DRENFI-678576 format. One record per residue (C-alpha): residue in one letter; chain; z, x, y. Coordinates in pm, whole numbers. Layout:
N
+-------+-------+--------+--------+--------+
! lotor ! fivex !      z !      x !      y !
+-------+-------+--------+--------+--------+
!     A !     A !      Z !      X !      Y !
...
+-------+-------+--------+--------+--------+
END
This chain:
129
+-------+-------+--------+--------+--------+
! lotor ! fivex !      z !      x !      y !
+-------+-------+--------+--------+--------+
!     X !     A !    675 !   1553 !  -2030 !
!     X !     A !    645 !   1376 !  -1692 !
!     X !     A !    787 !   1041 !  -1798 !
!     X !     A !   1132 !   1111 !  -1654 !
!     X !     A !   1006 !   1248 !  -1322 !
!     X !     A !    950 !   1042 !  -1006 !
!     X !     A !    592 !   1003 !   -883 !
!     X !     A !    471 !    973 !   -524 !
!     X !     A !    169 !    808 !   -366 !
!     X !     A !    -37 !   1063 !   -171 !
!     X !     A !   -266 !    909 !     91 !
!     X !     A !   -530 !   1096 !    292 !
!     X !     A !   -580 !    992 !    656 !
!     X !     A !   -817 !   1112 !    928 !
!     X !     A !   -576 !   1071 !   1221 !
!     X !     A !   -210 !   1136 !   1148 !
!     X !     A !    -81 !    976 !   1471 !
!     X !     A !   -278 !    656 !   1412 !
!     X !     A !   -156 !    653 !   1050 !
!     X !     A !    205 !    694 !   1167 !
!     X !     A !    167 !    381 !   1379 !
!     X !     A !     46 !    186 !   1079 !
!     X !     A !    278 !    319 !    809 !
!     X !     A !    587 !    316 !   1032 !
!     X !     A !    514 !     32 !   1273 !
!     X !     A !    322 !   -212 !   1056 !
!     X !     A !    454 !   -136 !    707 !
!     X !     A !    804 !    -35 !    817 !
!     X !     A !    828 !    289 !    619 !
!     X !     A !   1098 !    534 !    724 !
!     X !     A !   1004 !    898 !    787 !
!     X !     A !   1198 !   1139 !    565 !
!     X !     A !   1029 !   1458 !    683 !
!     X !     A !    726 !   1578 !    872 !
!     X !     A !    537 !   1904 !    907 !
!     X !     A !    178 !   1991 !   1004 !
!     X !     A !     74 !   1907 !    648 !
!     X !     A !    173 !   1543 !    678 !
!     X !     A !    453 !   1289 !    686 !
!     X !     A !    675 !   1202 !    390 !
!     X !     A !    806 !    845 !    395 !
!     X !     A !   1083 !    697 !    187 !
!     X !     A !    993 !    378 !      6 !
!     X !     A !   1262 !    238 !   -222 !
!     X !     A !   1343 !    507 !   -478 !
!     X !     A !   1006 !    678 !   -423 !
!     X !     A !    808 !    849 !   -149 !
!     X !     A !    468 !    818 !     14 !
!     X !     A !    300 !   1128 !    154 !
!     X !     A !     46 !   1063 !    430 !
!     X !     A !   -155 !   1375 !    511 !
!     X !     A !   -463 !   1465 !    718 !
!     X !     A !   -783 !   1517 !    521 !
!     X !     A !  -1157 !   1509 !    574 !
!     X !     A !  -1173 !   1286 !    264 !
!     X !     A !   -962 !   1006 !    412 !
!     X !     A !  -1066 !    656 !    313 !
!     X !     A !  -1326 !    763 !     58 !
!     X !     A !  -1158 !    613 !   -250 !
!     X !     A !  -1290 !    272 !   -349 !
!     X !     A !   -985 !    205 !   -564 !
!     X !     A !   -622 !    118 !   -491 !
!     X !     A !   -430 !    429 !   -377 !
!     X !     A !    -77 !    282 !   -365 !
!     X !     A !    109 !    -27 !   -483 !
!     X !     A !    441 !   -162 !   -364 !
!     X !     A !    616 !   -391 !   -612 !
!     X !     A !    797 !   -665 !   -419 !
!     X !     A !   1026 !   -951 !   -514 !
!     X !     A !    858 !  -1211 !   -288 !
!     X !     A !    484 !  -1154 !   -249 !
!     X !     A !    432 !  -1464 !    -35 !
!     X !     A !    691 !  -1350 !    220 !
!     X !     A !    543 !   -998 !    236 !
!     X !     A !    189 !  -1132 !    281 !
!     X !     A !    311 !  -1364 !    559 !
!     X !     A !    498 !  -1081 !    731 !
!     X !     A !    209 !   -834 !    715 !
!     X !     A !    -39 !  -1100 !    825 !
!     X !     A !    180 !  -1170 !   1129 !
!     X !     A !    155 !   -797 !   1211 !
!     X !     A !   -224 !   -808 !   1207 !
!     X !     A !   -293 !   -697 !    849 !
!     X !     A !   -602 !   -858 !    696 !
!     X !     A !   -593 !   -907 !    321 !
!     X !     A !   -903 !   -838 !    117 !
!     X !     A !  -1098 !  -1112 !    -54 !
!     X !     A !  -1219 !  -1048 !   -409 !
!     X !     A !  -1426 !  -1269 !   -635 !
!     X !     A !  -1514 !  -1076 !   -948 !
!     X !     A !  -1447 !  -1101 !  -1317 !
!     X !     A !  -1072 !  -1067 !  -1368 !
!     X !     A !   -987 !  -1064 !   -997 !
!     X !     A !  -1021 !  -1365 !   -768 !
!     X !     A !   -808 !  -1399 !   -456 !
!     X !     A !   -711 !  -1721 !   -283 !
!     X !     A !   -759 !  -1789 !     90 !
!     X !     A !   -456 !  -1571 !    173 !
!     X !     A !   -582 !  -1279 !    -36 !
!     X !     A !   -344 !  -1331 !   -329 !
!     X !     A !   -465 !  -1302 !   -688 !
!     X !     A !   -285 !  -1422 !  -1001 !
!     X !     A !   -352 !  -1150 !  -1257 !
!     X !     A !   -138 !  -1298 !  -1537 !
!     X !     A !    123 !  -1572 !  -1558 !
!     X !     A !    380 !  -1319 !  -1429 !
!     X !     A !    183 !  -1078 !  -1211 !
!     X !     A !     28 !  -1145 !   -870 !
!     X !     A !   -110 !   -907 !   -611 !
!     X !     A !   -275 !   -879 !   -270 !
!     X !     A !   -478 !   -590 !   -129 !
!     X !     A !   -525 !   -461 !    225 !
!     X !     A !   -654 !   -147 !    394 !
!     X !     A !   -496 !    108 !    623 !
!     X !     A !   -684 !    219 !    940 !
!     X !     A !   -888 !    470 !    733 !
!     X !     A !   -992 !    213 !    476 !
!     X !     A !   -753 !    329 !    202 !
!     X !     A !   -689 !     33 !    -28 !
!     X !     A !   -320 !    -57 !    -58 !
!     X !     A !   -161 !   -324 !   -275 !
!     X !     A !    152 !   -534 !   -283 !
!     X !     A !    237 !   -680 !   -620 !
!     X !     A !    490 !   -918 !   -768 !
!     X !     A !    592 !   -925 !  -1130 !
!     X !     A !    834 !   -794 !  -1390 !
!     X !     A !    855 !   -448 !  -1229 !
!     X !     A !    948 !   -582 !   -883 !
!     X !     A !   1292 !   -483 !   -760 !
+-------+-------+--------+--------+--------+
END
């Protein structure tokens, strides 16, 4: 039923202005629309909604993933903008010194947090554009 419909990441933040600085300035997302309920950003063929909520940053799981063609270049670029990549050392997920994990022979990923602590991911693999 939903398989042919686009899906959007929806990310709760505590301070919309601070989030705008991060999502626009650091990540380079382009605002498509804004109202008091939040900011809708275009991202490739999809959208990301960033909205104010008292529950911002409470998820302990990844809330959004961007599939990229060159993970190393994206990690380098975001690191140069002050993003710190998470370090994981658990069964099935071990990152290197840069924060990059090889999940399979074809899939790699790196995780970082927004100013509210929402966990975001950049991945490289067969689905990358």
